[in-house]
C-alpha positions in Angstrom: 42.7 -3.2 22.3 44.1 -0.2 20.5 42.8 3.5 20.6 43.2 5.4 17.7 42.7 9.1 18.2 42.1 11.6 15.6 41.8 15.2 15.0 37.8 14.9 14.8 38.2 16.0 10.7 36.9 13.6 7.9 40.4 13.2 6.7 41.5 12.0 9.8 38.6 9.4 10.4 39.9 8.3 6.8 43.3 8.0 7.9 42.1 5.7 10.8 41.1 3.4 8.1 44.2 3.6 6.1 46.1 2.8 9.3 44.0 -0.2 9.9 44.5 -1.9 6.8 48.2 -0.8 6.8 48.9 -2.7 10.0 45.9 -5.2 9.9 44.3 -3.8 12.8 40.1 -4.3 12.8 39.5 -4.5 16.2 40.1 -1.0 17.2 38.5 2.0 19.4 37.9 5.4 17.4 38.1 8.2 19.4 38.3 12.2 18.8 41.2 14.0 20.6 39.1 16.1 22.4 37.0 12.9 23.8 37.3 12.4 27.4 37.0 9.2 26.9 39.6 8.1 24.8 41.6 5.0 25.3 40.9 4.5 29.1 42.3 1.0 28.2 44.6 -0.5 25.8 47.3 1.3 23.7 46.6 4.7 22.5 47.7 5.7 18.8 47.4 9.1 17.7 46.9 8.9 14.0 47.9 12.0 12.0 45.8 13.6 9.0 47.6 12.8 5.6 45.6 13.7 2.4 46.9 11.7 -0.2 46.1 8.6 2.9 42.5 10.1 3.1 42.1 10.6 -0.6 43.0 6.6 -1.2 40.8 5.8 1.2 37.7 7.9 0.0 38.3 6.8 -3.8 38.2 3.0 -2.8 34.6 4.0 -1.0 33.4 5.5 -4.3 34.5 2.7 -6.2 32.7 -0.2 -3.6 29.2 1.8 -2.4 26.7 3.6 -4.1 26.4 7.2 -4.4 23.6 6.6 -1.7 26.0 5.4 0.7 28.7 7.9 0.3 26.1 10.2 1.1 25.3 8.4 4.3 28.9 8.4 5.3 29.0 12.0 5.0 25.7 12.5 6.7 26.6 10.3 9.5 30.2 12.3 10.0 28.5 15.3 10.4 26.6 14.0 13.2 29.8 14.7 15.3 28.8 11.6 17.6 31.5 9.1 18.9 29.4 6.0 18.3 28.7 7.6 14.9 32.9 7.7 14.1 33.0 4.4 15.6 30.6 2.9 13.3 31.9 4.9 10.3 35.1 3.2 10.9 33.6 -0.4 11.3 31.4 0.4 8.1 34.8 1.1 6.3 36.5 -2.2 6.9 33.6 -4.1 6.2 33.3 -2.3 3.0 37.1 -3.0 2.2 36.9 -6.6 3.4 33.9 -7.5 1.5 33.8 -9.0 -2.0 30.5 -7.4 -3.2 28.5 -4.5 -2.7 27.2 -4.7 1.1 25.8 -1.0 1.2 22.1 -2.2 1.7 23.2 -5.0 3.9 21.1 -3.7 6.6 21.7 -6.8 8.8 25.1 -5.5 9.7 25.0 -3.0 12.8 27.6 -0.3 11.1 25.4 -0.4 7.7 22.0 0.1 9.5 23.6 2.9 11.7 24.7 4.7 8.9 21.0 4.8 7.5 19.4 5.6 11.3 22.5 8.5 11.4 21.6 10.0 7.9 18.0 10.3 8.8 18.7 12.2 12.4 21.2 14.6 10.4 18.6 15.1 7.3 15.9 15.9 9.6 18.1 18.7 11.6 18.8 19.5 8.0 15.3 20.1 6.7 14.1 21.9 9.9 17.2 24.6 10.1 15.9 25.1 6.3 12.3 25.8 7.5 13.1 27.6 11.1 16.0 29.8 10.3 14.7 33.7 10.8 16.8 36.7 9.6 17.3 40.0 11.1 18.2 42.7 8.7 20.9 45.0 9.6 21.3 48.5 8.7 24.0 47.7 6.0 21.5 45.4 4.4 23.1 41.9 5.6 20.7 39.3 6.7 22.2 37.6 9.6 21.0 34.1 11.8 22.2 33.0 14.5 21.6 29.0 15.0 23.0 26.2 17.5 21.6 22.9 15.8 21.9 19.4 17.1 24.5 18.1 14.3 26.8 20.4 11.9 24.7 21.0 9.0 25.8 24.3 8.0 27.2 22.3 4.9 24.1 20.6 3.7 21.9 23.8 4.3 24.3 26.1 2.0 22.4 24.9 -1.1 19.0 25.9 0.0 19.9 29.0 1.2 22.0 30.1 -1.8 19.3 29.2 -4.0 16.5 31.1 -2.2 18.0 34.1 -1.1 20.2 34.6 -4.7 19.6 38.7 -4.3 20.3 39.2 -0.8 23.5 38.8 1.3 22.9 36.8 4.4 25.1 35.4 6.9 24.1 32.4 8.9 26.3 31.6 12.0 26.5 28.6 14.0 27.3 29.6 17.7 27.9 25.8 18.8 30.5 25.5 16.3 31.9 28.8 16.0 31.9 29.2 12.3 29.4 30.5 9.7 28.5 30.6 6.1 28.1 33.8 4.5 26.8 35.1 0.7 28.0 38.1 -1.2 25.6 37.9 -4.1 28.4 35.9 -6.0 30.0 33.7 -3.7 29.7 31.4 -0.2 32.5 32.2 2.6 32.9 30.2 5.8 33.7 32.9 8.4 34.3 32.9 12.0 33.1 35.8 14.5 32.4 36.5 17.9 28.9 35.4 18.4 28.5 36.9 21.6 29.0 40.6 20.2 25.8 40.2 18.4 23.9 38.8 20.8 24.8 39.2 24.7 21.8 36.7 25.5 23.1 33.4 24.1 24.1 32.4 28.0 20.6 32.5 28.5 19.5 30.1 25.6 17.7 33.2 23.5 19.0 34.2 20.4 17.9 37.0 17.6 18.0 39.7 20.2 20.8 41.1 18.4 23.3 43.8 19.8 23.8 45.5 16.3 22.1 48.4 14.9 19.0 47.0 12.9 17.4 48.4 9.5 15.2 50.7 10.4 12.2 48.7 8.9 13.4 45.6 11.2 10.9 46.3 14.1 8.3 46.9 11.8 8.2 43.8 9.5 9.2 41.8 12.9 5.7 43.2 14.8 3.9 42.5 11.2 4.8 38.8 11.3 3.6 38.5 14.8 0.5 40.2 14.2 0.3 37.9 11.2 1.1 34.5 13.3 -1.5 35.5 16.1 -4.4 36.8 13.5 -4.3 33.2 11.8 -4.3 31.2 15.1 -7.3 29.6 16.3 -7.2 29.6 19.9 -10.4 26.9 20.1 -8.9 24.7 17.8 -5.1 24.7 19.8 -3.1 21.2 19.8 0.2 22.6 21.6 1.3 18.4 22.2 0.7 18.2 18.2 2.2 21.6 17.5 5.7 20.7 19.8 5.9 17.7 17.7 6.5 19.3 14.4 8.3 22.3 15.9 9.9 21.2 19.1 10.8 24.0 21.7 14.4 24.1 20.9 13.8 25.5 17.8 11.4 28.8 19.1 14.4 30.8 20.3 14.9 31.4 16.3 11.4 32.2 15.7 10.4 35.6 16.4 6.8 34.8 16.2 7.7 33.1 19.3 8.3 33.9 22.9 10.1 32.3 25.4 9.6 32.1 29.1 
């Protein structure tokens, strides 16, 4: 079986679909070029990213499936999982070989898989919108470092832009090494060295920034901790339920939590 190796971009993945139909190769394994398991058996074919080819495939999908299915496709891609890339390829092949709308045929494994990935990525999106905490620097920038399970920065952009229109803010994904910065007018994608901001990243902790903070930041931080403590009813604590709704991996973003 042939293996298509692509660069990990959406363009690259769509070009794999284009090549599959160009050469009538539908039994194919899809691998990110950084995948250590790529092409262990069979022929390895490196598929170059081509914007024109990718656009043709994308427009073809838009004509054949619903807007909801297009959303599922995008969310699944943002999962960044090798299995998801394979399922996106198989879904695309299924769509183009079918004579009717198939995006709700959950009896097909790829269609069902996209729906399941969308739920997982969507859940991570909502958690990031709920759990992201900012610290205010001396120059007025609100900064947060995050490390989500999936690449959800493109999905949470709209939420934070609408909610914090009057503040300059930067949310940086330390795992994927890029961030989104809002300058009161536009949102820009930026890159920086997160370890220079927070030297405790290697310990799994975050928000302990090595930058000069606003003089009131420490006060607000303590006020929030005091509020959190005051509304807590010790006798009614249910830690199992609490962790179900606020998993421990998100505690590192929350200044009211102390990770020991």
